[in-house]
Structures are given as structure tokens and as C-alpha cells.
C-alpha positions as CSV (number, residue, x, y, z in Angstrom):
1,M,165.2,142.9,-92.3
2,A,163.3,145.9,-93.1
3,G,161.3,147.9,-90.6
4,K,157.5,148.1,-90.4
5,K,155.8,150.7,-92.2
6,K,154.7,153.5,-90.1
7,K,151.8,154.4,-92.0
8,V,150.1,151.2,-91.7
9,A,150.8,151.1,-87.9
10,L,149.2,154.5,-87.4
11,I,146.1,153.3,-89.5
12,L,145.7,150.0,-87.6
13,A,146.3,152.3,-84.4
14,I,143.7,154.6,-85.3
15,L,140.6,152.1,-86.5
16,F,141.4,148.9,-84.5
17,G,143.9,149.8,-81.8
18,V,141.4,149.2,-79.2
19,A,141.2,145.7,-80.2
20,G,145.5,145.4,-80.3
21,I,145.3,145.0,-83.9
22,D,148.2,147.4,-84.2
23,S,150.5,145.6,-81.5
24,L,150.0,142.5,-83.4
25,Y,151.1,144.0,-86.8
26,L,154.6,145.2,-84.6
27,G,154.9,142.1,-83.1
28,Y,153.9,142.3,-79.6
29,T,151.3,139.6,-78.8
30,K,151.3,140.2,-75.0
31,R,150.3,143.3,-75.2
32,A,148.1,142.7,-78.0
33,L,146.0,140.4,-76.1
34,I,145.9,142.6,-73.0
35,K,144.5,145.5,-75.3
36,F,142.0,143.1,-76.4
37,V,140.7,142.1,-73.2
38,T,141.1,145.4,-71.7
39,A,139.4,147.2,-74.9
40,G,142.9,149.1,-75.1
41,L,143.7,149.6,-71.5
42,F,139.9,151.4,-71.5
43,G,141.0,153.7,-74.2
44,V,144.3,155.3,-72.5
45,W,146.5,152.7,-74.3
46,W,145.1,153.0,-77.4
47,I,145.9,157.0,-77.5
48,Y,148.8,156.8,-75.8
49,D,150.1,154.0,-78.8
50,I,148.5,156.5,-81.7
51,W,150.8,158.9,-79.9
52,M,154.0,156.9,-79.8
53,I,153.4,155.7,-82.9
54,A,152.7,159.3,-84.7
55,S,155.5,160.8,-82.8
56,N,158.1,158.3,-84.0
57,K,158.8,157.2,-80.4
58,M,157.2,153.1,-80.8
59,T,159.6,150.8,-82.4
60,D,158.6,146.8,-83.4
61,A,159.0,144.2,-81.5
62,D,162.5,143.3,-82.4
63,G,163.5,147.2,-81.6
64,G,163.3,148.2,-85.6
65,D,162.1,151.9,-86.7
66,L,158.9,152.1,-88.0
67,I,159.9,153.2,-91.6
């Protein structure tokens, strides 16, 4: 199966990352719930995820590379 799209993940992280929508897209359900309840871990996790996606260090929940 092909990996998730990096551009989509990055846009979701920037716009809706505080609510965990980017994590849901990538398949990280528990992470998404934590981000939603804590507002992106008070913004820290939100910025971290944007950085990880933009620098090609994030994978989807199945370990697939973002394409």
C-alpha cells in the first residue's frame, strides 16, 4: 500500500494539528485523542509534528514513508 501524502499531512498539521486531525490522517488514533484533549499538548506537540513532517522524519502508523 502506498504511503500517505506528505503535503496533505503538513497542511492538516498546520491548520488542524492542535485538534489532532493530522495524527488521525496518519493513523495515530491514541496520539490524535491526546492532542485533541490537550490542545496539541499546549502547542508543543503541534509544533513538533509540523517540524517532523516538514523534515521527512515522520512516518504513518504502519511505518510507511510520507510521499
